[in-house]
C-alpha positions as CSV (number, residue, x, y, z in Angstrom):
1,M,0.2,0.0,-0.2
2,P,1.4,3.1,-1.1
3,S,2.1,5.4,1.7
4,Y,0.6,9.3,1.9
5,H,2.9,12.2,2.5
6,P,0.2,14.9,2.8
7,A,0.9,18.3,0.5
8,V,3.4,20.8,1.9
9,T,1.6,24.3,2.2
10,S,3.0,27.6,2.3
11,R,1.6,26.9,6.4
12,H,4.1,24.8,7.5
13,V,7.0,26.5,5.5
14,A,9.7,27.2,8.5
15,P,9.1,30.5,9.9
16,R,11.1,33.4,8.4
17,R,13.3,35.7,10.2
18,P,11.0,38.2,11.9
19,R,10.8,41.5,10.1
20,A,13.2,44.8,11.5
21,L,10.5,47.5,12.7
22,R,11.1,50.6,9.4
23,H,12.0,53.0,12.2
24,A,14.9,51.1,13.4
25,R,16.0,50.5,10.2
26,A,15.8,54.3,9.6
27,R,18.0,55.1,13.1
28,S,20.2,52.0,12.4
29,R,20.7,53.3,8.6
30,H,21.0,57.5,9.8
31,P,23.4,57.5,12.9
32,L,24.1,61.2,12.1
33,L,20.9,62.4,12.6
34,R,20.1,60.6,15.9
35,G,23.3,62.7,17.3
36,A,22.0,65.8,15.9
37,A,18.8,65.3,17.4
38,V,20.7,64.4,20.9
39,V,22.9,67.6,20.5
40,A,20.2,70.0,19.7
41,T,18.3,69.0,23.1
42,G,20.9,69.1,25.0
43,V,21.7,72.7,24.0
44,L,17.6,73.8,24.4
45,A,17.8,72.2,27.6
46,F,21.0,74.2,28.3
47,A,19.3,77.8,26.7
48,V,16.3,77.3,29.0
49,A,18.1,76.8,32.2
50,G,20.7,79.7,31.2
51,T,17.8,81.9,30.8
52,A,15.5,81.2,33.8
53,T,18.9,81.5,36.2
54,V,19.6,85.1,34.4
55,A,16.1,85.9,34.6
56,A,16.0,85.1,38.5
57,N,19.2,87.2,38.8
58,L,17.7,90.4,36.6
59,Q,14.6,90.1,38.9
60,G,16.8,90.0,42.1
61,N,18.7,92.9,41.0
62,I,15.5,95.1,40.8
63,T,13.8,97.0,43.8
64,S,9.9,97.5,43.1
65,A,7.9,99.6,45.1
66,D,4.1,101.1,44.8
67,V,3.7,105.0,44.9
68,S,0.5,104.8,43.3
69,D,-1.6,105.9,46.8
70,L,1.6,108.8,47.1
71,V,1.1,111.1,43.7
72,V,-0.8,114.2,43.3
73,P,-3.4,112.5,40.2
74,V,-4.0,114.4,37.3
75,D,-7.3,116.6,37.3
76,E,-9.5,114.8,34.5
77,P,-12.5,116.1,33.8
78,S,-15.9,113.3,34.5
79,T,-16.8,110.9,32.2
80,D,-20.4,110.4,34.6
81,A,-22.6,113.1,33.3
82,T,-25.0,113.7,36.1
83,P,-28.7,112.5,34.8
84,D,-31.5,114.7,34.4
85,P,-34.4,115.2,37.1
86,Q,-37.4,112.9,36.2
87,D,-41.0,113.8,35.8
88,A,-42.7,111.5,38.0
89,S,-46.0,112.6,36.2
90,A,-44.7,112.6,32.8
91,G,-47.3,112.6,29.6
92,Q,-50.3,113.2,32.5
93,A,-52.0,116.7,32.5
94,L,-51.3,118.0,36.3
95,D,-54.3,120.4,38.8
96,I,-51.8,121.7,41.6
97,L,-53.7,123.9,44.0
98,V,-51.4,126.7,45.1
99,M,-52.3,128.6,48.7
100,G,-50.6,131.6,50.4
101,S,-51.2,130.8,54.5
102,D,-51.3,133.8,56.3
103,E,-50.4,131.9,59.5
104,R,-48.4,134.4,62.2
105,D,-46.0,131.9,64.1
106,G,-42.5,131.8,65.0
107,E,-40.9,134.0,61.8
108,N,-44.2,134.3,60.2
109,A,-44.7,136.9,63.1
110,A,-41.4,138.5,62.3
111,I,-43.1,139.2,59.0
112,G,-46.5,140.0,59.2
113,G,-47.1,140.2,63.2
114,S,-48.4,138.1,65.5
115,V,-52.3,137.1,64.4
116,E,-54.6,134.0,65.5
117,G,-55.7,131.3,63.1
118,M,-54.7,130.4,59.9
119,R,-56.8,132.2,56.7
120,S,-55.6,132.5,53.1
121,D,-56.1,135.2,50.7
122,T,-54.7,133.7,47.2
123,T,-55.2,130.9,45.6
124,I,-54.5,129.8,42.3
125,L,-54.9,126.8,40.6
126,V,-52.3,125.5,37.7
127,H,-53.1,123.5,35.1
128,V,-50.0,122.2,33.4
129,S,-50.6,120.6,30.1
130,A,-50.0,116.5,29.4
131,D,-46.8,117.8,26.9
132,R,-45.7,119.8,29.4
133,S,-46.3,122.8,26.4
134,R,-48.6,125.3,28.4
135,A,-49.5,126.5,32.1
136,Q,-52.1,128.1,33.3
137,L,-52.7,130.1,36.3
138,V,-56.4,130.8,37.3
139,S,-56.7,133.0,40.5
140,I,-59.9,132.6,42.9
141,P,-61.3,135.7,44.2
142,R,-61.5,135.1,48.4
143,D,-65.4,136.8,48.3
144,S,-66.9,134.3,45.4
145,L,-70.0,133.0,47.1
146,V,-69.7,129.4,46.2
147,E,-71.1,125.7,47.9
148,I,-68.6,125.1,51.0
149,P,-68.7,121.1,51.2
150,A,-68.6,119.3,54.6
151,C,-64.8,118.8,54.9
152,T,-63.1,116.2,57.5
153,A,-59.8,117.6,59.0
154,T,-57.2,115.1,60.1
155,N,-57.9,115.2,63.4
156,G,-61.7,113.5,62.4
157,Q,-64.0,116.4,63.1
158,T,-65.9,117.2,60.1
159,S,-67.5,120.8,58.9
160,R,-71.3,120.8,57.5
161,P,-72.2,122.2,54.5
162,R,-73.6,125.5,53.8
163,T,-72.6,128.3,50.7
164,D,-70.2,130.6,52.2
165,L,-67.0,132.4,50.9
166,F,-64.6,130.7,49.2
167,N,-61.9,131.5,51.5
168,S,-63.9,130.4,54.7
169,A,-62.9,126.5,53.2
170,F,-59.4,127.1,54.3
171,A,-60.1,128.8,57.6
172,T,-62.7,126.0,58.0
173,G,-60.6,123.2,58.1
174,A,-57.1,125.6,60.1
175,D,-59.4,125.8,62.9
176,M,-60.7,122.5,63.2
177,G,-57.2,120.9,62.2
178,G,-54.7,123.5,63.5
179,D,-52.7,122.5,61.1
180,A,-52.0,123.3,56.8
181,A,-53.3,120.0,55.7
182,S,-57.0,120.5,57.1
183,A,-56.8,123.7,55.5
184,A,-55.8,122.1,52.3
185,A,-58.2,119.6,52.2
186,C,-60.9,121.7,52.6
187,A,-60.0,124.5,50.2
188,I,-59.6,121.0,48.0
189,S,-62.9,119.9,48.6
190,A,-64.4,123.8,47.5
191,V,-62.1,123.7,44.3
192,Q,-64.0,120.0,43.3
193,V,-67.0,120.9,44.2
194,N,-67.7,124.2,42.6
195,T,-65.3,123.7,39.2
196,G,-65.5,119.9,38.7
197,V,-60.9,119.6,38.1
198,T,-60.1,117.1,40.3
199,V,-56.9,118.6,42.2
200,D,-53.7,116.5,41.9
201,H,-51.6,118.4,44.0
202,Y,-51.6,120.9,46.7
203,V,-48.8,123.7,47.8
204,V,-49.6,125.6,51.0
205,V,-46.5,128.6,51.1
206,D,-46.4,130.6,54.2
207,F,-44.5,134.0,54.4
208,V,-41.3,132.8,55.4
209,G,-41.3,130.2,52.3
210,F,-42.4,132.6,49.9
211,T,-39.7,135.4,50.7
212,K,-37.2,132.7,50.5
213,M,-38.5,131.5,47.6
214,V,-37.7,135.1,45.9
215,D,-34.3,135.6,47.8
216,A,-33.3,132.7,45.9
217,L,-33.9,133.8,42.6
218,G,-31.9,136.8,43.3
219,G,-34.8,139.2,43.7
220,V,-37.9,139.9,41.3
221,T,-37.6,142.8,38.1
222,M,-40.7,144.2,38.0
223,C,-41.8,147.5,36.5
224,I,-43.7,149.8,39.4
225,P,-45.6,152.8,37.2
226,E,-46.5,154.5,40.2
227,D,-45.2,155.6,43.3
228,M,-46.7,153.1,45.8
229,S,-47.5,153.2,49.7
230,S,-49.2,150.8,51.8
231,P,-48.2,151.5,55.6
232,M,-50.4,148.4,56.8
233,A,-48.7,145.9,54.4
234,G,-45.2,147.8,54.9
235,L,-44.8,149.0,51.3
236,Q,-43.4,151.6,49.8
237,L,-41.7,151.4,46.7
238,S,-41.1,154.5,43.5
239,A,-42.2,154.5,40.2
240,G,-39.7,152.2,37.7
241,V,-38.0,149.1,37.6
242,Q,-37.2,148.2,40.6
243,T,-36.1,144.7,42.0
244,L,-37.6,143.0,44.6
245,D,-36.3,141.2,47.5
246,G,-38.4,138.8,49.5
247,T,-39.6,141.2,52.6
248,T,-40.6,143.5,49.8
249,A,-42.4,140.9,47.0
250,L,-44.4,139.6,49.5
251,A,-45.8,143.5,50.5
252,F,-45.8,144.2,47.3
253,A,-48.3,140.7,46.8
254,R,-50.0,141.4,50.3
255,A,-51.0,145.3,49.7
256,R,-55.1,146.4,49.3
257,K,-55.5,149.5,51.2
258,G,-54.0,152.3,50.3
259,V,-53.3,150.2,47.0
260,G,-54.7,151.1,43.5
261,D,-58.9,150.9,44.4
262,G,-58.1,149.0,47.1
263,S,-59.8,146.0,46.0
264,D,-59.0,142.3,46.2
265,T,-59.4,142.0,42.3
266,S,-56.1,144.8,42.0
267,R,-54.6,142.7,44.4
268,L,-55.1,139.9,42.1
269,G,-53.9,141.4,39.4
270,R,-50.6,142.2,41.3
271,Q,-50.6,139.0,42.2
272,Q,-50.6,138.0,38.9
273,Q,-47.6,140.2,37.4
274,L,-45.7,139.0,40.3
275,L,-46.1,135.4,39.6
276,A,-45.2,136.1,35.6
277,A,-41.5,138.5,36.4
278,T,-40.7,135.2,39.2
279,L,-41.3,132.9,36.0
280,Q,-40.0,135.4,33.6
281,G,-36.8,135.1,36.2
282,L,-36.3,131.7,36.6
283,L,-36.4,130.9,31.9
284,S,-34.0,133.8,31.7
285,K,-32.0,132.6,34.6
286,N,-31.8,129.1,33.0
287,F,-33.1,127.7,36.5
288,L,-34.8,125.1,34.6
289,T,-32.4,124.0,32.6
290,D,-29.6,124.5,35.5
291,T,-30.5,121.0,37.9
292,G,-28.1,122.3,40.4
293,Q,-29.3,125.9,40.5
294,L,-32.9,124.5,40.6
295,I,-32.1,122.1,43.9
296,G,-30.7,124.9,45.2
297,F,-33.8,127.2,45.0
298,F,-36.5,124.6,46.4
299,D,-33.8,123.5,48.7
300,A,-34.6,127.1,50.0
301,A,-38.0,126.7,49.5
302,T,-39.6,123.9,50.6
303,E,-38.2,124.9,54.3
304,S,-42.0,126.7,54.4
305,L,-43.6,124.9,52.0
306,T,-46.7,122.2,52.8
307,T,-47.5,119.3,50.3
308,D,-48.9,116.4,49.4
309,P,-46.6,113.7,49.3
310,G,-46.6,114.1,45.6
311,L,-44.4,116.6,45.7
312,S,-43.0,116.4,49.0
313,S,-39.3,116.0,47.6
314,I,-36.5,118.0,45.9
315,A,-36.8,115.2,43.2
316,D,-40.1,115.4,42.6
317,L,-40.4,119.6,42.3
318,T,-37.3,119.5,40.3
319,G,-38.4,116.8,38.0
320,L,-41.8,118.5,37.4
321,A,-39.8,121.7,36.9
322,F,-37.1,120.8,34.7
323,S,-40.4,118.9,32.2
324,L,-41.3,122.6,31.8
325,R,-37.5,124.1,30.8
326,G,-38.8,123.8,26.9
327,I,-42.0,126.2,27.4
328,D,-42.5,129.4,25.9
329,P,-43.8,132.4,28.1
330,A,-46.9,132.9,25.4
331,S,-47.9,129.6,26.3
332,I,-48.1,130.2,30.3
333,T,-51.6,132.0,30.7
334,F,-52.4,133.9,33.8
335,L,-56.3,135.1,34.7
336,T,-58.8,135.6,37.5
337,I,-62.1,133.7,37.0
338,P,-64.3,135.5,35.1
339,F,-67.0,136.9,37.9
340,G,-69.4,139.5,38.7
341,P,-71.0,141.5,41.9
342,A,-73.9,138.9,43.6
343,P,-77.0,139.9,43.5
344,S,-77.0,139.8,47.3
345,D,-74.3,141.7,48.0
346,P,-72.2,143.8,46.0
347,N,-69.6,143.5,48.2
348,R,-69.1,139.3,47.5
349,V,-69.0,138.4,43.7
350,V,-70.5,135.0,41.7
351,W,-69.1,133.3,39.0
352,T,-70.4,133.9,35.5
353,P,-70.6,131.5,32.8
354,E,-67.8,132.2,31.6
355,A,-66.2,130.7,34.6
356,D,-67.6,127.3,33.4
357,A,-65.9,127.8,30.1
358,V,-63.0,128.1,31.8
359,W,-63.2,125.1,33.8
360,A,-64.1,122.7,31.1
361,A,-61.2,123.4,29.6
362,I,-58.6,122.3,31.9
363,A,-61.1,119.5,32.9
364,A,-60.1,118.3,29.4
365,D,-56.8,120.0,28.8
366,Q,-57.6,122.2,26.4
367,P,-56.5,125.5,25.8
368,L,-58.5,128.7,27.6
369,P,-61.7,129.7,25.3
370,S,-60.4,133.2,23.9
371,S,-61.8,136.3,26.0
372,E,-61.6,138.3,22.8
373,P,-62.9,136.6,19.6
374,A,-61.2,137.5,16.5
375,A,-62.7,140.3,14.6
376,P,-64.4,139.8,11.1
377,A,-62.6,140.9,7.9
378,A,-63.3,144.2,6.5
379,P,-65.1,144.0,2.8
380,A,-63.2,145.4,0.2
381,T,-64.2,148.8,-0.9
382,T,-62.5,149.1,-4.6
383,D,-64.5,150.2,-7.2
384,P,-63.6,148.3,-10.0
385,A,-64.7,151.4,-12.4
386,A,-62.5,154.1,-10.4
387,P,-59.2,154.6,-12.3
388,A,-55.9,153.2,-10.6
389,D,-53.9,155.4,-8.9
390,P,-50.1,155.1,-9.0
391,A,-49.8,156.8,-5.5
392,A,-52.2,155.0,-3.4
393,S,-51.5,151.6,-5.4
394,A,-47.4,152.3,-3.7
395,P,-46.9,150.1,-0.8
396,A,-47.2,152.1,2.2
397,A,-44.3,151.5,5.1
398,P,-45.7,149.7,7.7
399,E,-46.4,151.4,10.6
400,P,-45.1,150.3,14.1
401,T,-47.5,148.4,16.0
402,P,-49.0,149.5,19.6
403,T,-47.8,147.6,22.2
404,E,-50.6,146.7,24.0
405,T,-51.1,147.0,28.0
406,K,-53.0,144.1,29.8
407,A,-54.7,144.4,33.1
408,A,-54.0,142.1,34.9
409,G,-56.7,140.6,37.1
410,Q,-59.0,142.1,35.1
411,E,-58.3,140.3,32.1
412,A,-56.0,137.4,30.9
413,F,-52.4,137.5,29.9
414,T,-49.5,135.7,29.1
415,G,-45.7,135.6,30.4
416,A,-44.9,137.7,26.8
417,D,-47.5,139.9,27.4
418,V,-47.0,144.0,28.9
419,T,-48.6,144.4,31.6
420,A,-47.0,147.9,32.8
421,V,-45.4,150.5,30.8
422,C,-42.3,152.6,32.8
423,S,-41.0,155.9,31.5
């Protein structure tokens, strides 16, 4: 039987020698490169070590000392701009009731004499339009016969409703509560019931507060058309342009007997003139655009003011005043509410139907109705058949428009109008 010999395959061939790795073969083939790499590595290590040694030696040679806190700094202008005052009621129409108080305690007694109680002969409703482009200051005669509603003082006392003089509302509140807040509450109630206007804020200013405001402004310059003398008010002024200090301005505003016709209407007119001159001073001296001056003005004035919480801070007052910085004096109107003699007593007054139109315009935040309707255009008188006269057709030189003098207290006027003429 023939013997079987399996085929010899490659799997059974004697194993070959292991191949040398390629990189090992490369090193073995380039001994010079390997030596160069070793030398480069050594040189680099030596250089790094040497540099570190030199740096350490140099650092040790330097002496450091911080003197930044010891030198005088460069006086550079600040880059932090002072933010403009913010109007907390921006976009809203405001009605503010301003009342002058003749309370005669403390410093007030030194100015006006000592008298018991608290009265108000000056009440002005100030309307500021929502867009801050208009302001109307409406004086309310103290002798107006109006409905006085029941009102409550800060101590809880309540008065009975009645028909009486307008300024009795302020006095009633003061007598019940013994403070300016009670007086203001009753006066505000009387205004709202008789006008339909909602009072947003109030300000009660006494003698001292008024004089400080005028003095903080540097006085008020006014035209005094004739000599004025009122011993009872302590007023003595010569005709001409005068700059009134706080005390003199107060006497000018309070004087009634011995000045003009001695009426309360005449006094209201002088108060309006004084307010107009004060506002002109604020605008001309840039008080409304200079935050520093504005804050200083209110800082002096607010020592003797009583206000509601909405106007109780310098920030509130300066924010509102700053919002009026661009107002045109011609858009600030002063007027006394239209009135006539009371049928029951010629020494008292009642509001006329024209007053209703004023209050309605204020409540709607609209311009006041004009008291002087525009004159109709004159019809043409030229005869077309008549021959043209060359001389008549030549343009005539324009005549200067005479300056109209408004009667303050008797008719409305603006901050741009003339209410007194000094030679």
